[in-house]
C-alpha positions as CSV (number, residue, x, y, z in Angstrom):
1,M,-74.4,25.0,12.7
2,K,-72.0,21.8,12.7
3,K,-70.9,23.2,9.4
4,Y,-70.1,26.3,10.7
5,R,-68.2,25.0,13.9
6,W,-66.2,22.8,11.5
7,T,-65.0,25.6,9.2
8,L,-64.1,27.7,12.1
9,M,-62.0,24.9,13.5
10,V,-60.2,24.5,10.3
11,M,-59.5,28.3,10.1
12,L,-58.3,28.0,13.6
13,A,-56.0,25.1,12.9
14,A,-54.6,27.0,9.9
15,V,-53.8,30.0,11.9
16,G,-52.2,27.9,14.5
17,A,-50.2,26.2,11.9
18,G,-48.7,29.4,10.6
19,L,-47.9,30.8,14.0
20,T,-45.9,27.5,14.9
21,S,-44.2,27.6,11.7
22,C,-42.9,31.0,12.5
23,E,-42.0,30.0,15.9
24,D,-40.3,26.9,14.9
25,E,-37.4,29.3,13.1
26,P,-36.7,31.9,15.4
27,D,-33.0,31.5,14.8
28,K,-32.9,30.7,11.4
29,Y,-29.5,31.3,9.9
30,E,-29.1,34.9,8.1
31,V,-25.9,36.3,6.7
32,A,-24.8,39.6,8.3
33,D,-23.2,42.6,6.9
34,G,-20.0,44.3,8.1
35,T,-16.5,42.9,8.5
36,P,-15.6,39.7,10.5
37,T,-12.7,39.6,12.8
38,I,-10.9,36.6,14.2
39,S,-9.6,36.4,17.9
40,Y,-8.1,32.9,17.5
41,I,-8.4,29.3,16.2
42,R,-8.8,26.3,18.4
43,P,-9.4,22.6,18.1
44,V,-13.1,21.5,18.0
45,D,-12.4,19.2,20.8
46,V,-13.9,20.9,24.0
47,N,-11.0,19.2,26.1
48,S,-8.6,21.0,24.1
49,K,-10.2,24.4,23.6
50,D,-7.6,26.2,25.5
51,S,-5.2,25.3,22.7
52,L,-4.7,27.8,20.0
53,L,-3.8,26.9,16.4
54,T,-1.8,28.4,13.9
55,D,-1.6,25.5,11.6
56,A,-3.8,22.2,10.9
57,T,-3.6,19.2,8.8
58,M,-5.5,18.7,5.4
59,N,-8.8,17.2,6.2
60,S,-8.7,18.1,9.8
61,T,-11.8,20.1,11.4
62,I,-11.1,23.3,13.4
63,C,-13.2,26.1,15.3
64,I,-12.7,29.8,14.3
65,V,-13.5,32.3,17.1
66,G,-14.3,36.0,16.6
67,N,-16.9,38.5,15.8
68,N,-19.4,39.1,13.1
69,L,-18.7,35.6,11.7
70,R,-22.1,35.4,10.0
71,S,-20.7,38.1,7.5
72,I,-18.4,35.3,6.2
73,T,-19.7,33.6,3.1
74,G,-16.6,31.6,2.0
75,I,-13.4,30.4,3.4
76,N,-10.4,29.6,1.4
77,F,-7.3,27.9,2.6
78,N,-4.3,28.6,0.5
79,D,-6.1,28.3,-3.0
80,Q,-8.7,25.6,-1.8
81,K,-12.3,26.1,-0.9
82,A,-13.7,24.8,2.4
83,V,-17.3,23.8,2.6
84,L,-19.2,26.0,4.9
85,N,-22.2,24.4,6.8
86,T,-24.4,27.2,8.4
87,S,-25.5,24.7,11.1
88,Y,-22.1,25.3,12.5
89,M,-22.0,28.9,12.1
90,T,-22.8,31.6,14.7
91,D,-21.7,35.2,15.1
92,H,-18.7,34.1,17.3
93,T,-17.8,30.8,16.1
94,I,-17.4,28.9,12.9
95,I,-16.6,25.2,12.7
96,V,-14.9,24.0,9.5
97,T,-12.9,21.3,7.9
98,V,-9.6,22.3,6.2
99,P,-9.6,21.1,2.4
100,K,-8.0,17.8,1.7
101,T,-6.8,18.8,-1.8
102,I,-3.3,19.7,-2.4
103,P,-3.1,23.4,-3.0
104,S,-1.5,24.7,-6.3
105,Q,-0.3,28.0,-4.7
106,I,0.7,28.0,-1.1
107,S,0.5,31.3,0.7
108,D,0.3,30.0,4.4
109,K,-3.0,32.1,4.7
110,M,-6.7,31.7,5.2
111,Y,-8.9,34.1,3.0
112,L,-12.5,35.0,4.5
113,I,-14.8,36.2,1.9
114,T,-17.6,38.4,3.1
115,S,-21.1,39.2,2.2
116,G,-19.9,42.5,0.6
117,N,-17.4,40.3,-1.5
118,D,-14.5,41.5,0.5
119,T,-11.4,39.0,0.9
120,I,-9.8,39.4,4.3
121,P,-6.5,37.3,4.6
122,Y,-5.6,35.7,7.9
123,D,-2.2,33.9,8.7
124,F,-3.0,30.1,8.9
125,K,-0.8,27.3,7.7
126,V,-2.3,24.0,6.2
127,T,0.3,21.4,7.3
128,I,1.1,18.9,4.2
129,P,2.7,15.7,5.0
130,A,6.2,14.8,3.9
131,P,6.1,12.3,1.0
132,I,5.3,8.6,1.4
133,V,7.5,6.1,-0.5
134,S,5.5,2.8,-0.6
135,Q,7.4,0.9,-3.3
136,M,9.4,0.9,-6.7
137,T,7.7,-1.1,-9.6
138,N,10.9,-2.9,-10.1
139,E,13.7,-2.5,-7.4
140,W,16.2,-4.3,-9.7
141,A,15.5,-2.4,-12.9
142,K,18.7,-2.0,-15.3
143,A,20.1,1.3,-16.5
144,N,17.8,3.2,-18.9
145,E,14.6,1.1,-17.9
146,E,11.7,3.2,-16.9
147,V,10.2,2.5,-13.6
148,Q,7.8,4.1,-11.1
149,I,8.3,5.2,-7.4
150,I,4.9,4.7,-5.9
151,G,3.5,6.6,-2.7
152,D,1.6,9.9,-2.0
153,Y,2.4,13.5,-1.7
154,F,4.8,13.8,-4.5
155,L,4.5,17.5,-4.6
156,D,6.8,19.5,-7.3
157,Y,6.9,23.3,-7.3
158,D,8.7,25.9,-9.5
159,N,10.5,27.4,-6.3
160,F,10.9,24.0,-4.7
161,P,11.1,21.1,-7.1
162,L,10.9,17.5,-5.9
163,E,14.1,15.8,-5.6
164,I,15.4,12.2,-5.5
165,K,18.2,10.9,-3.8
166,V,20.1,7.5,-3.8
167,G,21.9,7.3,-0.7
168,E,23.0,10.3,0.9
169,N,25.3,11.9,-1.8
170,Y,23.6,11.1,-5.2
171,T,21.1,13.1,-6.8
172,L,19.1,11.7,-9.5
173,P,19.5,14.1,-12.6
174,R,16.5,16.0,-13.3
175,E,16.2,14.8,-16.7
176,N,15.7,11.3,-15.7
177,I,12.6,12.0,-13.9
178,K,10.0,11.8,-16.8
179,S,6.6,12.8,-14.8
180,I,5.6,13.6,-11.4
181,A,2.0,12.9,-10.2
182,K,0.8,13.2,-6.6
183,T,1.1,9.3,-6.1
184,A,3.6,8.2,-8.7
185,I,7.0,9.3,-9.9
186,T,8.0,7.9,-13.4
187,L,11.9,7.8,-14.0
188,T,14.5,6.2,-16.0
189,I,17.5,4.4,-14.3
190,P,20.9,6.2,-14.9
191,K,23.9,4.2,-15.5
192,D,25.6,5.3,-12.4
193,M,22.7,4.8,-9.8
194,P,24.1,3.6,-6.5
195,K,22.8,0.6,-4.8
196,D,21.4,2.3,-1.8
197,F,18.2,3.5,-0.4
198,I,15.9,5.8,-2.2
199,Y,15.0,9.3,-0.7
200,V,12.2,11.8,-2.0
201,N,12.5,15.3,-1.0
202,T,10.0,17.9,-1.3
203,K,9.0,21.4,0.1
204,F,7.2,19.4,2.8
205,G,10.2,17.1,3.9
206,K,12.4,14.3,3.1
207,T,11.6,10.6,3.2
208,K,13.6,7.6,3.2
209,A,12.1,4.6,1.6
210,A,12.3,1.1,3.4
211,F,13.9,-0.5,0.1
212,K,17.1,-0.2,-1.7
213,Y,17.8,-0.1,-5.5
214,M,19.2,-3.7,-6.2
215,D,18.6,-4.6,-2.6
216,K,20.6,-7.8,-1.6
217,R,19.9,-7.6,2.1
218,G,18.1,-10.9,3.2
219,L,19.0,-12.6,-0.1
220,L,17.8,-16.2,0.1
221,F,17.9,-17.0,-3.7
222,D,19.4,-15.0,-6.7
223,F,19.7,-18.3,-8.5
224,D,23.4,-17.6,-9.5
225,T,25.4,-17.8,-6.5
226,P,26.2,-21.2,-4.9
227,W,26.2,-21.6,-1.1
228,D,29.0,-19.7,0.1
229,G,27.8,-19.0,3.9
230,T,25.7,-16.3,2.8
231,N,23.8,-17.2,-0.5
232,V,21.7,-20.0,-1.8
233,L,21.7,-21.1,-5.4
234,G,18.3,-22.9,-5.9
235,N,16.6,-26.4,-6.0
236,H,17.0,-28.3,-3.1
237,G,14.1,-30.7,-2.9
238,W,12.2,-33.4,-4.9
239,H,11.8,-31.2,-8.3
240,N,14.4,-29.3,-10.1
241,R,12.8,-26.3,-11.5
242,P,14.4,-24.8,-14.6
243,I,17.2,-22.0,-13.5
244,Q,18.2,-20.6,-16.7
245,A,19.0,-17.1,-18.5
246,D,17.6,-15.6,-21.8
247,D,17.1,-12.3,-23.2
248,T,14.4,-11.6,-20.8
249,S,16.7,-12.1,-17.7
250,L,16.6,-9.6,-15.0
251,E,20.5,-10.4,-14.1
252,G,22.1,-13.4,-14.7
253,K,19.7,-16.6,-14.3
254,Y,16.1,-16.7,-12.9
255,M,13.9,-19.6,-11.7
256,L,11.0,-20.9,-13.9
257,I,7.6,-22.2,-12.7
258,G,4.9,-23.3,-15.2
259,D,5.3,-23.3,-18.9
260,A,2.8,-26.2,-18.8
261,D,-0.9,-26.3,-19.0
262,L,-3.1,-25.5,-15.9
263,D,-6.7,-25.9,-15.6
264,A,-9.3,-23.7,-14.3
265,D,-9.4,-25.6,-10.7
266,A,-5.3,-25.6,-10.8
267,A,-5.1,-29.2,-10.2
268,W,-2.2,-30.6,-8.3
269,N,1.0,-30.8,-10.9
270,D,4.1,-30.4,-8.6
271,G,6.2,-31.9,-11.7
272,S,5.6,-28.3,-13.4
273,F,4.5,-26.0,-10.9
274,A,6.4,-26.6,-7.5
275,F,9.8,-25.2,-6.3
276,E,11.1,-26.8,-3.0
277,Y,14.0,-25.7,-0.8
278,W,14.1,-28.5,2.1
279,A,16.8,-27.7,4.7
280,G,19.2,-30.5,5.5
281,T,20.9,-33.4,3.5
282,W,20.2,-37.0,2.8
283,N,22.2,-37.9,5.8
284,Q,19.9,-36.0,8.0
285,T,22.5,-33.4,8.7
286,F,22.4,-29.7,8.5
287,D,25.8,-28.9,6.9
288,A,26.8,-26.7,4.0
289,D,24.8,-28.9,1.4
290,G,21.4,-27.6,2.6
291,P,21.4,-25.0,5.4
292,K,18.3,-23.9,7.2
293,L,17.1,-20.4,5.6
294,N,17.0,-18.9,9.0
295,K,20.8,-19.5,9.0
296,V,20.9,-17.7,5.6
297,A,19.0,-14.5,6.5
298,D,17.9,-12.7,9.5
299,F,14.2,-13.8,10.4
300,S,14.2,-12.3,13.8
301,N,11.5,-9.7,14.3
302,W,9.8,-11.4,11.3
303,K,6.2,-9.6,11.9
304,N,8.0,-6.4,10.7
305,K,9.4,-7.9,7.5
306,S,8.3,-8.8,4.1
307,L,9.1,-11.5,1.5
308,K,10.1,-9.9,-1.8
309,F,10.9,-11.2,-5.1
310,E,11.3,-10.0,-8.6
311,L,8.5,-11.5,-11.1
312,Y,8.2,-11.7,-14.9
313,I,5.1,-13.0,-16.8
314,P,4.8,-12.4,-20.4
315,S,1.7,-11.2,-22.1
316,S,1.8,-14.2,-24.3
317,N,1.2,-16.6,-21.3
318,P,-1.0,-14.9,-18.6
319,W,-1.7,-16.5,-15.4
320,K,-5.3,-17.1,-15.0
321,A,-5.8,-19.9,-12.2
322,G,-4.7,-21.2,-8.8
323,P,-2.8,-19.3,-5.9
324,L,0.9,-19.4,-5.7
325,Q,1.3,-20.9,-2.2
326,I,4.4,-19.6,-0.4
327,I,5.1,-21.8,2.5
328,F,7.7,-21.6,5.1
329,A,8.2,-24.5,7.4
330,G,10.7,-25.4,10.1
331,P,12.2,-29.0,10.7
332,D,9.2,-30.3,12.6
333,K,7.4,-29.9,9.2
334,V,9.8,-30.8,6.7
335,T,13.6,-31.3,6.1
336,L,14.9,-32.8,2.9
337,P,15.2,-36.7,4.0
338,T,11.8,-36.6,5.6
339,A,9.7,-34.4,3.2
340,N,6.7,-35.7,1.4
341,N,3.4,-34.1,0.1
342,T,1.6,-34.4,3.3
343,Y,3.1,-31.3,4.7
344,F,1.1,-28.8,2.2
345,H,-2.1,-29.8,3.7
346,K,-2.1,-31.6,6.9
347,E,-5.1,-29.6,8.3
348,D,-3.2,-28.4,11.2
349,G,-3.7,-24.8,10.4
350,W,-0.2,-24.2,9.2
351,P,0.1,-20.5,7.7
352,R,1.2,-19.7,4.3
353,A,0.7,-16.6,1.7
354,L,-1.5,-17.2,-1.3
355,Y,-0.4,-14.9,-4.0
356,Q,-2.9,-14.9,-6.7
357,P,-3.0,-11.4,-8.6
358,W,-4.9,-12.8,-11.5
359,V,-8.2,-12.8,-9.3
360,A,-8.9,-9.1,-9.6
361,T,-9.2,-9.0,-13.5
362,G,-9.1,-12.8,-14.3
363,S,-5.9,-12.5,-15.9
364,F,-2.3,-11.3,-15.0
365,D,0.7,-10.8,-16.7
366,T,3.5,-8.2,-16.0
367,G,3.5,-6.6,-19.4
368,D,6.8,-8.3,-20.7
369,K,9.0,-6.5,-17.7
370,W,10.0,-7.5,-14.4
371,I,8.1,-6.3,-11.2
372,T,8.9,-6.2,-7.5
373,V,6.4,-8.1,-5.5
374,T,6.3,-7.4,-1.7
375,I,4.4,-9.8,0.8
376,P,4.6,-8.8,4.4
377,F,4.9,-11.8,6.6
378,T,1.8,-10.7,8.4
379,D,-0.1,-11.7,5.2
380,F,1.3,-15.4,5.9
381,N,-2.0,-16.1,7.5
382,M,-3.8,-18.5,5.0
383,D,-4.5,-22.2,4.9
384,W,-4.3,-24.7,1.9
385,D,-7.9,-24.2,1.1
386,G,-8.0,-20.5,1.1
387,N,-9.6,-20.0,4.4
388,K,-7.7,-18.2,7.2
389,A,-5.0,-20.4,8.8
390,T,-5.5,-21.5,12.6
391,G,-1.7,-21.5,13.1
392,S,1.1,-19.0,13.2
393,F,4.7,-18.9,13.1
394,A,6.2,-19.4,16.5
395,S,10.1,-19.0,16.0
396,E,12.9,-18.1,13.6
397,E,13.1,-22.2,13.3
398,D,9.9,-22.0,11.3
399,F,11.6,-20.5,8.2
400,A,14.1,-23.2,7.7
401,S,12.6,-24.4,4.6
402,L,10.6,-22.7,1.5
403,I,8.1,-24.1,-1.0
404,L,6.4,-22.5,-4.0
405,F,3.4,-24.2,-5.4
406,V,0.8,-23.0,-7.8
407,T,-2.0,-25.0,-7.0
408,K,-5.7,-24.8,-5.6
409,G,-6.0,-26.5,-2.2
410,A,-8.9,-28.0,-0.7
411,Y,-10.1,-30.1,2.5
412,G,-12.8,-32.5,1.9
413,D,-13.1,-31.3,-2.0
414,K,-14.2,-27.7,-0.6
415,S,-12.2,-24.6,-1.3
416,V,-12.9,-21.0,-0.9
417,T,-10.2,-20.1,-3.5
418,P,-11.5,-18.7,-6.7
419,T,-11.9,-20.8,-9.9
420,G,-9.9,-19.3,-12.7
421,Q,-9.5,-20.2,-16.5
422,D,-7.6,-22.6,-18.5
423,C,-4.0,-21.2,-19.0
424,H,-0.6,-22.0,-19.7
425,P,1.3,-19.5,-17.5
426,I,5.1,-18.8,-17.7
427,I,6.2,-17.5,-14.4
428,K,9.6,-16.5,-13.8
429,I,11.1,-15.6,-10.4
430,D,14.3,-14.2,-9.1
431,N,16.0,-12.5,-6.1
432,I,14.2,-14.0,-3.5
433,R,14.7,-12.1,0.1
434,V,13.7,-11.2,3.2
435,V,14.0,-7.5,4.1
436,P,12.6,-4.9,7.0
437,N,9.4,-3.1,6.2
438,K,10.8,0.0,7.6
């Protein structure tokens, strides 16, 4: 009897489970037959549901409203296929994300593919951004030198070819454009290229770069021009770095740091690895002998500006250890007659930039060519030992002097700056300048 009751209970449980399973999926998604119709397209946000859309940006999510929409098995925007999720599909609505891939052919239409393999076009434009122009690999490249413009949305079409302008009136010859990818344009510098702003123009808009070709705005050191009320020559501190010209020169002379042994810990060696510009003169005045750098260039609105310079590190002598500590300081920190080594590491949280591109791969060189380095002033937020600085710039006076020093700092024999490898780096620098970010 007990065995009978147990068997009956198992049978009833199985039947109950089957019934429950069927009841759990009363709204199981099923593809419909027939032809879909679209009434309108709106944003997904319910607070904007009364807004109608005729276009949308790439990777944005939209809601299609209509009838018999479960007959749709695929949607293409231009020639790019969207991903459909049946959890967001009903007879009357479809929530779908516009593909983020740039279309090869632009028709400004959405294509609805049905269960019957019909394709129904619907006018809908995918908005593609205007070009983004971030940087040029060498803003001071010579004529016939190959460079790259780096950014995004560099789109080139037969019926609307990409165009590069320099200034408002000069168009770069098409033959000087060697290749175009979505994020990089490779080109050679023509002999008659103006020293002006770079523009990139595509089917989707025209963008002005923040930089100029051979930009001289905010020039602090070109290592060629003596102080004349606008420019500063170079060394003005305890050490005299070599300022020289050779076959590798970018334009005229450059300043050399290194060409000496540097151990893996980048131990202190200011005799070979430090460049100073200390404002002032030995008689403790600020005259033409050593003006404050904030009187040479405009440091107002510094949070929206960057420090730039050109850099050359030969492949024969790569950089493998120690950050380049880039330190601006006001007269309260350092002037020429009062300067000493303590202002580097006073433990007062004074900010500086730590430029150490070798960390990513263990070794860095520029491939026997000059490159442009850009360091936003908002990145001047590090301390001597590699930790975040607790202090910050307060005014333009904080930019009176400049120190460049390749060394690994530490407080109490502690540092978070990475250890590198023994090396003998040659670091050539030219055209130190302060420029707006936009």
